[in-house]
N, CA, C and O atoms as a CHARMM CRD file, in Angstrom:
* protein
*
  304
    1    1 MET  N      0.65300  -1.31800   0.24600 PROA 1      0.00000
    2    1 MET  CA     0.19200  -0.11000  -0.06000 PROA 1      0.00000
    3    1 MET  C      0.89400   1.29300   0.13800 PROA 1      0.00000
    4    1 MET  O      1.70000   1.53700   1.03500 PROA 1      0.00000
    5    2 ASN  N      0.55300   1.99700  -0.63600 PROA 2      0.00000
    6    2 ASN  CA     1.52200   3.30900  -1.00000 PROA 2      0.00000
    7    2 ASN  C      0.81700   4.49200  -0.02800 PROA 2      0.00000
    8    2 ASN  O     -0.29900   4.37700   0.48100 PROA 2      0.00000
    9    3 ILE  N      1.49700   5.37400   0.08400 PROA 3      0.00000
   10    3 ILE  CA     1.28700   6.82300   0.85400 PROA 3      0.00000
   11    3 ILE  C     -0.01000   7.22900   0.64700 PROA 3      0.00000
   12    3 ILE  O     -0.85500   7.26800   1.54200 PROA 3      0.00000
   13    4 GLU  N     -0.24400   7.60800  -0.78600 PROA 4      0.00000
   14    4 GLU  CA    -1.68600   8.08900  -1.29300 PROA 4      0.00000
   15    4 GLU  C     -2.69300   7.36900  -1.02800 PROA 4      0.00000
   16    4 GLU  O     -3.73800   7.95800  -0.75100 PROA 4      0.00000
   17    5 GLN  N     -2.67500   6.13300  -1.03500 PROA 5      0.00000
   18    5 GLN  CA    -3.82200   5.28500  -0.62400 PROA 5      0.00000
   19    5 GLN  C     -4.18800   5.22100   0.76100 PROA 5      0.00000
   20    5 GLN  O     -5.36800   5.14200   1.10300 PROA 5      0.00000
   21    6 THR  N     -3.03800   5.25600   1.74300 PROA 6      0.00000
   22    6 THR  CA    -3.29500   5.52200   3.21700 PROA 6      0.00000
   23    6 THR  C     -3.93900   6.86400   3.21900 PROA 6      0.00000
   24    6 THR  O     -5.02600   6.86700   3.79700 PROA 6      0.00000
   25    7 GLN  N     -3.57100   7.95600   2.74700 PROA 7      0.00000
   26    7 GLN  CA    -4.33100   9.40400   2.88600 PROA 7      0.00000
   27    7 GLN  C     -5.64300   9.10200   2.48600 PROA 7      0.00000
   28    7 GLN  O     -6.47400   9.35800   3.35800 PROA 7      0.00000
   29    8 HSD  N     -6.12900   8.59500   1.34800 PROA 8      0.00000
   30    8 HSD  CA    -7.52400   8.46100   1.03700 PROA 8      0.00000
   31    8 HSD  C     -8.28000   7.55300   1.88100 PROA 8      0.00000
   32    8 HSD  O     -9.47400   7.71100   2.13300 PROA 8      0.00000
   33    9 ASN  N     -7.59900   6.64600   2.29200 PROA 9      0.00000
   34    9 ASN  CA    -8.35000   5.86700   3.43900 PROA 9      0.00000
   35    9 ASN  C     -8.83100   6.49100   4.72800 PROA 9      0.00000
   36    9 ASN  O     -9.87600   6.29500   5.34900 PROA 9      0.00000
   37   10 GLU  N     -7.65200   7.41400   5.01400 PROA 10     0.00000
   38   10 GLU  CA    -8.04700   8.31800   6.23100 PROA 10     0.00000
   39   10 GLU  C     -8.87400   9.35300   5.77600 PROA 10     0.00000
   40   10 GLU  O     -9.51000   9.84500   6.70700 PROA 10     0.00000
   41   11 ASP  N     -9.06700   9.79100   4.84400 PROA 11     0.00000
   42   11 ASP  CA    -9.93400  10.89700   4.47000 PROA 11     0.00000
   43   11 ASP  C    -11.53900  10.29200   4.62800 PROA 11     0.00000
   44   11 ASP  O    -12.50200  10.89400   5.10200 PROA 11     0.00000
   45   12 LEU  N    -11.50000   9.07100   4.13800 PROA 12     0.00000
   46   12 LEU  CA   -12.89200   8.13600   4.27900 PROA 12     0.00000
   47   12 LEU  C    -13.62600   7.94300   5.35900 PROA 12     0.00000
   48   12 LEU  O    -14.83200   8.05900   5.57800 PROA 12     0.00000
   49   13 LYS  N    -12.30800   7.48800   6.29600 PROA 13     0.00000
   50   13 LYS  CA   -12.81200   7.21500   7.51200 PROA 13     0.00000
   51   13 LYS  C    -13.27500   8.45800   8.42300 PROA 13     0.00000
   52   13 LYS  O    -14.25700   8.50800   9.16400 PROA 13     0.00000
   53   14 THR  N    -12.28100   9.47800   8.16500 PROA 14     0.00000
   54   14 THR  CA   -12.83300  10.70900   8.79600 PROA 14     0.00000
   55   14 THR  C    -14.14800  11.28700   8.08000 PROA 14     0.00000
   56   14 THR  O    -14.88900  12.02400   8.73100 PROA 14     0.00000
   57   15 PHE  N    -14.36900  11.04600   7.09700 PROA 15     0.00000
   58   15 PHE  CA   -15.78000  11.56700   6.40500 PROA 15     0.00000
   59   15 PHE  C    -16.87300  10.68800   6.96800 PROA 15     0.00000
   60   15 PHE  O    -17.96700  11.18700   7.23200 PROA 15     0.00000
   61   16 ILE  N    -16.64200   9.45500   7.15600 PROA 16     0.00000
   62   16 ILE  CA   -17.68300   8.38300   7.85000 PROA 16     0.00000
   63   16 ILE  C    -18.03700   8.84500   9.22000 PROA 16     0.00000
   64   16 ILE  O    -19.18900   9.01900   9.61500 PROA 16     0.00000
   65   17 GLU  N    -16.80900   9.05300  10.00100 PROA 17     0.00000
   66   17 GLU  CA   -17.11300   9.53000  11.27800 PROA 17     0.00000
   67   17 GLU  C    -17.88300  10.76900  11.53600 PROA 17     0.00000
   68   17 GLU  O    -18.80200  10.83200  12.35200 PROA 17     0.00000
   69   18 LYS  N    -17.46600  11.75300  10.80200 PROA 18     0.00000
   70   18 LYS  CA   -18.56500  13.23600  10.75200 PROA 18     0.00000
   71   18 LYS  C    -19.81300  13.14700   9.96200 PROA 18     0.00000
   72   18 LYS  O    -20.70300  13.99000  10.07000 PROA 18     0.00000
   73   19 PHE  N    -19.87000  12.26300   9.27200 PROA 19     0.00000
   74   19 PHE  CA   -21.41500  12.25000   8.49700 PROA 19     0.00000
   75   19 PHE  C    -22.20300  11.12300   9.35400 PROA 19     0.00000
   76   19 PHE  O    -23.39300  11.25700   9.64000 PROA 19     0.00000
   77   20 ASP  N    -21.53900  10.15900   9.68300 PROA 20     0.00000
   78   20 ASP  CA   -22.39500   9.17700  10.45200 PROA 20     0.00000
   79   20 ASP  C    -23.51200   8.46900   9.85300 PROA 20     0.00000
   80   20 ASP  O    -24.68700   8.60400  10.19300 PROA 20     0.00000
   81   21 PRO  N    -23.02400   7.62300   8.83900 PROA 21     0.00000
   82   21 PRO  CA   -24.28200   7.29300   7.72600 PROA 21     0.00000
   83   21 PRO  C    -24.98300   5.90900   8.65500 PROA 21     0.00000
   84   21 PRO  O    -24.30300   5.31100   9.48900 PROA 21     0.00000
   85   22 LYS  N    -26.23100   5.59000   8.39100 PROA 22     0.00000
   86   22 LYS  CA   -27.03000   4.61300   9.13800 PROA 22     0.00000
   87   22 LYS  C    -26.47100   3.38700   8.28900 PROA 22     0.00000
   88   22 LYS  O    -26.10300   2.38400   8.90000 PROA 22     0.00000
   89   23 LYS  N    -26.39500   3.43700   6.89400 PROA 23     0.00000
   90   23 LYS  CA   -25.93200   2.37200   6.09100 PROA 23     0.00000
   91   23 LYS  C    -25.13700   2.96900   5.21000 PROA 23     0.00000
   92   23 LYS  O    -25.41300   4.02900   4.64600 PROA 23     0.00000
   93   24 TYR  N    -23.71500   2.06400   4.98900 PROA 24     0.00000
   94   24 TYR  CA   -22.81700   2.59600   3.81000 PROA 24     0.00000
   95   24 TYR  C    -22.31100   1.19100   3.65200 PROA 24     0.00000
   96   24 TYR  O    -22.43300   0.30000   4.49200 PROA 24     0.00000
   97   25 LYS  N    -21.65400   1.08300   2.33100 PROA 25     0.00000
   98   25 LYS  CA   -20.82400   0.30400   2.04600 PROA 25     0.00000
   99   25 LYS  C    -19.50200   0.72100   1.44800 PROA 25     0.00000
  100   25 LYS  O    -19.42400   1.76200   0.79400 PROA 25     0.00000
  101   26 MET  N    -18.55300   0.00600   1.63600 PROA 26     0.00000
  102   26 MET  CA   -17.20100   0.35900   1.20300 PROA 26     0.00000
  103   26 MET  C    -17.25600  -0.17000  -0.22600 PROA 26     0.00000
  104   26 MET  O    -17.76900  -1.27200  -0.41800 PROA 26     0.00000
  105   27 THR  N    -16.69800   0.63200  -1.37600 PROA 27     0.00000
  106   27 THR  CA   -16.46500   0.07900  -2.68100 PROA 27     0.00000
  107   27 THR  C    -14.85300   0.30600  -2.98000 PROA 27     0.00000
  108   27 THR  O    -14.03000   0.69800  -2.15200 PROA 27     0.00000
  109   28 LYS  N    -14.62100  -0.00800  -4.25400 PROA 28     0.00000
  110   28 LYS  CA   -13.17100   0.47700  -4.59400 PROA 28     0.00000
  111   28 LYS  C    -12.83300   1.86500  -4.57700 PROA 28     0.00000
  112   28 LYS  O    -11.86000   2.35400  -4.00400 PROA 28     0.00000
  113   29 ALA  N    -13.81700   2.54700  -5.33200 PROA 29     0.00000
  114   29 ALA  CA   -13.83700   3.85500  -5.33100 PROA 29     0.00000
  115   29 ALA  C    -13.95900   4.94900  -4.12900 PROA 29     0.00000
  116   29 ALA  O    -13.52400   6.09400  -4.24700 PROA 29     0.00000
  117   30 GLY  N    -14.54700   4.50000  -3.05800 PROA 30     0.00000
  118   30 GLY  CA   -14.80100   5.19000  -1.84000 PROA 30     0.00000
  119   30 GLY  C    -15.88900   4.50600  -0.96300 PROA 30     0.00000
  120   30 GLY  O    -15.73200   3.41100  -0.42200 PROA 30     0.00000
  121   31 VAL  N    -17.00500   5.26800  -0.88300 PROA 31     0.00000
  122   31 VAL  CA   -17.74000   4.58800   0.18800 PROA 31     0.00000
  123   31 VAL  C    -19.37400   4.92300  -0.56700 PROA 31     0.00000
  124   31 VAL  O    -19.48300   5.93800  -1.25500 PROA 31     0.00000
  125   32 GLU  N    -20.21100   4.27900  -0.42900 PROA 32     0.00000
  126   32 GLU  CA   -21.59300   4.36400  -1.03300 PROA 32     0.00000
  127   32 GLU  C    -22.50400   4.12500   0.31900 PROA 32     0.00000
  128   32 GLU  O    -22.67200   3.12100   1.01200 PROA 32     0.00000
  129   33 ILE  N    -23.14700   5.79200   0.42500 PROA 33     0.00000
  130   33 ILE  CA   -24.17100   5.80900   1.35200 PROA 33     0.00000
  131   33 ILE  C    -25.66400   5.62000   1.02200 PROA 33     0.00000
  132   33 ILE  O    -26.15200   6.22000   0.06400 PROA 33     0.00000
  133   34 ARG  N    -26.29200   4.91900   1.68500 PROA 34     0.00000
  134   34 ARG  CA   -27.43300   4.20900   1.27000 PROA 34     0.00000
  135   34 ARG  C    -28.71500   4.82400   2.24200 PROA 34     0.00000
  136   34 ARG  O    -28.47600   5.35900   3.32500 PROA 34     0.00000
  137   35 GLY  N    -29.83600   4.70000   1.80500 PROA 35     0.00000
  138   35 GLY  CA   -31.17400   4.77100   2.94800 PROA 35     0.00000
  139   35 GLY  C    -31.39100   6.08200   3.13900 PROA 35     0.00000
  140   35 GLY  O    -31.96000   6.30800   4.20700 PROA 35     0.00000
  141   36 ILE  N    -31.09600   7.20600   2.36700 PROA 36     0.00000
  142   36 ILE  CA   -31.17800   8.68200   2.74900 PROA 36     0.00000
  143   36 ILE  C    -32.72600   8.95400   2.42100 PROA 36     0.00000
  144   36 ILE  O    -33.35600   8.51300   1.45900 PROA 36     0.00000
  145   37 ASN  N    -33.07300   9.58100   3.19700 PROA 37     0.00000
  146   37 ASN  CA   -34.72400  10.27900   2.82500 PROA 37     0.00000
  147   37 ASN  C    -34.54500  11.43100   2.45800 PROA 37     0.00000
  148   37 ASN  O    -34.99100  11.48600   1.31100 PROA 37     0.00000
  149   38 ASP  N    -34.04500  12.66700   2.83400 PROA 38     0.00000
  150   38 ASP  CA   -33.52300  13.74900   2.34900 PROA 38     0.00000
  151   38 ASP  C    -32.48400  13.91500   1.52800 PROA 38     0.00000
  152   38 ASP  O    -31.46400  14.40300   2.01400 PROA 38     0.00000
  153   39 MET  N    -32.50100  13.64600   0.47500 PROA 39     0.00000
  154   39 MET  CA   -31.44800  13.49800  -0.30600 PROA 39     0.00000
  155   39 MET  C    -30.76800  14.76700  -0.47300 PROA 39     0.00000
  156   39 MET  O    -29.58200  14.74800  -0.14500 PROA 39     0.00000
  157   40 TYR  N    -31.24300  15.89400  -0.91600 PROA 40     0.00000
  158   40 TYR  CA   -30.79500  17.33200  -1.01300 PROA 40     0.00000
  159   40 TYR  C    -29.88800  17.65900   0.19400 PROA 40     0.00000
  160   40 TYR  O    -28.69700  17.96800   0.17300 PROA 40     0.00000
  161   41 ARG  N    -30.74000  17.51800   1.27800 PROA 41     0.00000
  162   41 ARG  CA   -29.92500  18.04700   2.68400 PROA 41     0.00000
  163   41 ARG  C    -28.54700  17.32800   2.85300 PROA 41     0.00000
  164   41 ARG  O    -27.55700  17.91000   3.29600 PROA 41     0.00000
  165   42 ASN  N    -28.55900  15.98900   2.45900 PROA 42     0.00000
  166   42 ASN  CA   -27.79200  15.11000   3.07000 PROA 42     0.00000
  167   42 ASN  C    -26.30200  15.27300   2.07500 PROA 42     0.00000
  168   42 ASN  O    -25.15600  15.11400   2.49500 PROA 42     0.00000
  169   43 LEU  N    -26.74900  15.66600   0.52700 PROA 43     0.00000
  170   43 LEU  CA   -25.65800  15.97600  -0.54300 PROA 43     0.00000
  171   43 LEU  C    -25.17400  16.98900   0.24400 PROA 43     0.00000
  172   43 LEU  O    -24.10600  16.73200   0.79900 PROA 43     0.00000
  173   44 MET  N    -25.72600  18.23000   0.48000 PROA 44     0.00000
  174   44 MET  CA   -25.19600  19.36300   0.84300 PROA 44     0.00000
  175   44 MET  C    -24.33400  19.04500   2.08100 PROA 44     0.00000
  176   44 MET  O    -23.18800  19.46100   2.25200 PROA 44     0.00000
  177   45 HSD  N    -25.07800  18.20100   2.97800 PROA 45     0.00000
  178   45 HSD  CA   -24.05400  18.18900   4.20600 PROA 45     0.00000
  179   45 HSD  C    -22.74200  17.40300   3.86300 PROA 45     0.00000
  180   45 HSD  O    -21.64200  17.71400   4.31900 PROA 45     0.00000
  181   46 ALA  N    -22.94800  16.45300   3.09400 PROA 46     0.00000
  182   46 ALA  CA   -21.68300  15.86700   2.85300 PROA 46     0.00000
  183   46 ALA  C    -20.64500  16.66000   2.02400 PROA 46     0.00000
  184   46 ALA  O    -19.45400  16.35800   2.09400 PROA 46     0.00000
  185   47 ARG  N    -21.12600  17.77100   1.16400 PROA 47     0.00000
  186   47 ARG  CA   -20.02100  18.19600   0.34100 PROA 47     0.00000
  187   47 ARG  C    -19.73100  19.34700   1.48100 PROA 47     0.00000
  188   47 ARG  O    -18.56800  19.74200   1.41000 PROA 47     0.00000
  189   48 THR  N    -20.45800  19.94200   2.45100 PROA 48     0.00000
  190   48 THR  CA   -19.74400  20.79300   3.54100 PROA 48     0.00000
  191   48 THR  C    -18.74400  20.16000   4.15700 PROA 48     0.00000
  192   48 THR  O    -17.60900  20.63100   4.22800 PROA 48     0.00000
  193   49 ILE  N    -19.11600  18.96800   4.68000 PROA 49     0.00000
  194   49 ILE  CA   -18.07500  18.47100   5.44800 PROA 49     0.00000
  195   49 ILE  C    -16.56700  18.27900   4.46800 PROA 49     0.00000
  196   49 ILE  O    -15.45700  18.67000   4.82900 PROA 49     0.00000
  197   50 ILE  N    -16.81800  17.72600   3.44400 PROA 50     0.00000
  198   50 ILE  CA   -15.48700  17.82500   2.50600 PROA 50     0.00000
  199   50 ILE  C    -14.86200  18.82100   2.37300 PROA 50     0.00000
  200   50 ILE  O    -13.63300  18.80700   2.44300 PROA 50     0.00000
  201   51 ALA  N    -15.57500  19.94400   2.14500 PROA 51     0.00000
  202   51 ALA  CA   -15.30500  21.25200   1.79200 PROA 51     0.00000
  203   51 ALA  C    -14.51300  21.77100   3.18800 PROA 51     0.00000
  204   51 ALA  O    -13.43000  22.34400   3.07000 PROA 51     0.00000
  205   52 ASN  N    -15.05800  21.56200   4.39900 PROA 52     0.00000
  206   52 ASN  CA   -14.55400  22.28800   5.64400 PROA 52     0.00000
  207   52 ASN  C    -13.36000  21.38500   6.21300 PROA 52     0.00000
  208   52 ASN  O    -12.57600  21.85600   7.03800 PROA 52     0.00000
  209   53 LEU  N    -13.26100  20.20700   5.79300 PROA 53     0.00000
  210   53 LEU  CA   -11.99900  19.44400   6.41200 PROA 53     0.00000
  211   53 LEU  C    -11.30100  19.22000   5.45300 PROA 53     0.00000
  212   53 LEU  O    -10.40600  18.39200   5.62300 PROA 53     0.00000
  213   54 GLU  N    -11.43600  19.84200   4.14300 PROA 54     0.00000
  214   54 GLU  CA   -10.31000  19.83300   3.15200 PROA 54     0.00000
  215   54 GLU  C    -10.04000  18.36100   2.73600 PROA 54     0.00000
  216   54 GLU  O     -8.87900  18.02800   2.49800 PROA 54     0.00000
  217   55 LEU  N    -11.08900  17.43100   2.63200 PROA 55     0.00000
  218   55 LEU  CA   -10.84100  16.05200   2.41400 PROA 55     0.00000
  219   55 LEU  C    -10.80600  15.82500   0.97000 PROA 55     0.00000
  220   55 LEU  O    -11.68200  16.30600   0.25200 PROA 55     0.00000
  221   56 ASN  N     -9.65900  14.98200   0.40800 PROA 56     0.00000
  222   56 ASN  CA    -9.70800  14.50100  -1.11000 PROA 56     0.00000
  223   56 ASN  C    -10.80800  13.71300  -1.32300 PROA 56     0.00000
  224   56 ASN  O    -10.53200  12.51500  -1.37800 PROA 56     0.00000
  225   57 LEU  N    -11.98100  13.99700  -1.46400 PROA 57     0.00000
  226   57 LEU  CA   -13.11900  13.08300  -1.79600 PROA 57     0.00000
  227   57 LEU  C    -13.75800  14.00800  -2.44900 PROA 57     0.00000
  228   57 LEU  O    -13.51900  15.18200  -2.16400 PROA 57     0.00000
  229   58 THR  N    -14.90100  13.62700  -3.67100 PROA 58     0.00000
  230   58 THR  CA   -15.85500  14.10400  -4.24900 PROA 58     0.00000
  231   58 THR  C    -17.02500  13.28100  -4.21300 PROA 58     0.00000
  232   58 THR  O    -17.01300  12.05000  -4.20000 PROA 58     0.00000
  233   59 VAL  N    -18.25000  14.17200  -4.19300 PROA 59     0.00000
  234   59 VAL  CA   -19.99700  13.34400  -3.93400 PROA 59     0.00000
  235   59 VAL  C    -20.28900  13.13900  -5.56000 PROA 59     0.00000
  236   59 VAL  O    -20.24400  13.99600  -6.44300 PROA 59     0.00000
  237   60 VAL  N    -20.56200  11.90200  -5.65400 PROA 60     0.00000
  238   60 VAL  CA   -21.33000  11.31900  -6.66600 PROA 60     0.00000
  239   60 VAL  C    -22.62300  11.01300  -6.76400 PROA 60     0.00000
  240   60 VAL  O    -23.03000  10.32700  -5.82600 PROA 60     0.00000
  241   61 HSD  N    -23.52800  11.32800  -7.70600 PROA 61     0.00000
  242   61 HSD  CA   -24.94800  11.08000  -7.35800 PROA 61     0.00000
  243   61 HSD  C    -25.63300  10.65100  -8.81600 PROA 61     0.00000
  244   61 HSD  O    -25.73400  11.63200  -9.55300 PROA 61     0.00000
  245   62 THR  N    -25.92000   9.93100  -9.15600 PROA 62     0.00000
  246   62 THR  CA   -26.91500   9.67700 -10.30900 PROA 62     0.00000
  247   62 THR  C    -28.21500   9.24200 -10.13900 PROA 62     0.00000
  248   62 THR  O    -28.53200   8.68500  -9.08800 PROA 62     0.00000
  249   63 ALA  N    -29.08800   9.43700 -11.11500 PROA 63     0.00000
  250   63 ALA  CA   -30.52500   9.07300 -10.97900 PROA 63     0.00000
  251   63 ALA  C    -30.83000   7.66300 -10.58600 PROA 63     0.00000
  252   63 ALA  O    -31.77300   7.41000  -9.83600 PROA 63     0.00000
  253   64 ASP  N    -29.96200   6.64100 -11.13400 PROA 64     0.00000
  254   64 ASP  CA   -30.16300   5.20500 -10.55300 PROA 64     0.00000
  255   64 ASP  C    -29.84500   5.29600  -9.15200 PROA 64     0.00000
  256   64 ASP  O    -30.67000   4.62100  -8.53600 PROA 64     0.00000
  257   65 MET  N    -29.01900   5.82900  -8.38500 PROA 65     0.00000
  258   65 MET  CA   -28.96300   5.90900  -7.13200 PROA 65     0.00000
  259   65 MET  C    -29.92800   6.53400  -6.29200 PROA 65     0.00000
  260   65 MET  O    -29.95000   6.41700  -5.06700 PROA 65     0.00000
  261   66 LEU  N    -30.88600   7.33600  -7.11800 PROA 66     0.00000
  262   66 LEU  CA   -32.05600   7.98000  -5.99900 PROA 66     0.00000
  263   66 LEU  C    -33.08100   6.97000  -6.02200 PROA 66     0.00000
  264   66 LEU  O    -34.08100   7.36300  -5.42100 PROA 66     0.00000
  265   67 SER  N    -33.21100   5.67000  -6.55600 PROA 67     0.00000
  266   67 SER  CA   -34.26200   4.78300  -6.53700 PROA 67     0.00000
  267   67 SER  C    -33.85700   4.27200  -5.04800 PROA 67     0.00000
  268   67 SER  O    -34.80600   3.98500  -4.31900 PROA 67     0.00000
  269   68 TYR  N    -32.77400   4.15400  -4.61300 PROA 68     0.00000
  270   68 TYR  CA   -32.51100   3.53600  -3.36600 PROA 68     0.00000
  271   68 TYR  C    -32.00200   4.44600  -2.31400 PROA 68     0.00000
  272   68 TYR  O    -31.41100   3.98100  -1.34000 PROA 68     0.00000
  273   69 GLY  N    -32.20400   5.75300  -2.46100 PROA 69     0.00000
  274   69 GLY  CA   -31.81200   6.79300  -1.68700 PROA 69     0.00000
  275   69 GLY  C    -30.38400   6.78700  -1.39300 PROA 69     0.00000
  276   69 GLY  O    -30.05900   6.89300  -0.21000 PROA 69     0.00000
  277   70 GLY  N    -29.47800   6.68000  -2.28700 PROA 70     0.00000
  278   70 GLY  CA   -27.81900   6.81900  -2.04000 PROA 70     0.00000
  279   70 GLY  C    -27.11800   7.85100  -3.05100 PROA 70     0.00000
  280   70 GLY  O    -27.45400   8.35700  -4.12100 PROA 70     0.00000
  281   71 PHE  N    -26.08100   7.92300  -2.28600 PROA 71     0.00000
  282   71 PHE  CA   -24.87100   8.67800  -3.02600 PROA 71     0.00000
  283   71 PHE  C    -23.78500   7.98900  -2.88500 PROA 71     0.00000
  284   71 PHE  O    -23.78800   7.03200  -2.11200 PROA 71     0.00000
  285   72 GLN  N    -22.74300   8.30500  -3.53700 PROA 72     0.00000
  286   72 GLN  CA   -21.23600   7.81100  -3.51200 PROA 72     0.00000
  287   72 GLN  C    -20.35000   8.95100  -3.04900 PROA 72     0.00000
  288   72 GLN  O    -20.49600  10.09300  -3.48700 PROA 72     0.00000
  289   73 VAL  N    -19.46900   8.63400  -2.19300 PROA 73     0.00000
  290   73 VAL  CA   -18.41800   9.72800  -1.83500 PROA 73     0.00000
  291   73 VAL  C    -16.98600   9.07900  -2.31500 PROA 73     0.00000
  292   73 VAL  O    -16.55000   8.32400  -1.44600 PROA 73     0.00000
  293   74 ASN  N    -16.41700   9.14500  -3.09800 PROA 74     0.00000
  294   74 ASN  CA   -15.24900   8.80900  -3.93700 PROA 74     0.00000
  295   74 ASN  C    -14.11700   9.55800  -3.65100 PROA 74     0.00000
  296   74 ASN  O    -14.17600  10.76800  -3.42900 PROA 74     0.00000
  297   75 THR  N    -12.80200   8.73700  -3.63900 PROA 75     0.00000
  298   75 THR  CA   -11.40700   9.44400  -3.36300 PROA 75     0.00000
  299   75 THR  C    -11.06200  10.19300  -4.57500 PROA 75     0.00000
  300   75 THR  O    -11.54500   9.83400  -5.64900 PROA 75     0.00000
  301   76 ILE  N    -10.31700  11.14500  -4.50800 PROA 76     0.00000
  302   76 ILE  CA    -9.95200  12.00400  -5.89000 PROA 76     0.00000
  303   76 ILE  C     -8.57800  11.22300  -6.41200 PROA 76     0.00000
  304   76 ILE  O     -8.00900  11.59400  -7.43800 PROA 76     0.00000
């Protein structure tokens, strides 16, 4: 494991601790948050956490994810 991967993993751990999702699944690219009712508020909250803590992460959301109330937070 190289240093860059370690940093991304630490960023993801920090994000999960601050966002505190009820359901999430780790993926190769990052983490998938599921079971969200108020999608807009939670997307904005995730983006705010990432910006305030200056994490190397990005929020990804597609129409397919809306069907199960989810979005992804991926490493950059």
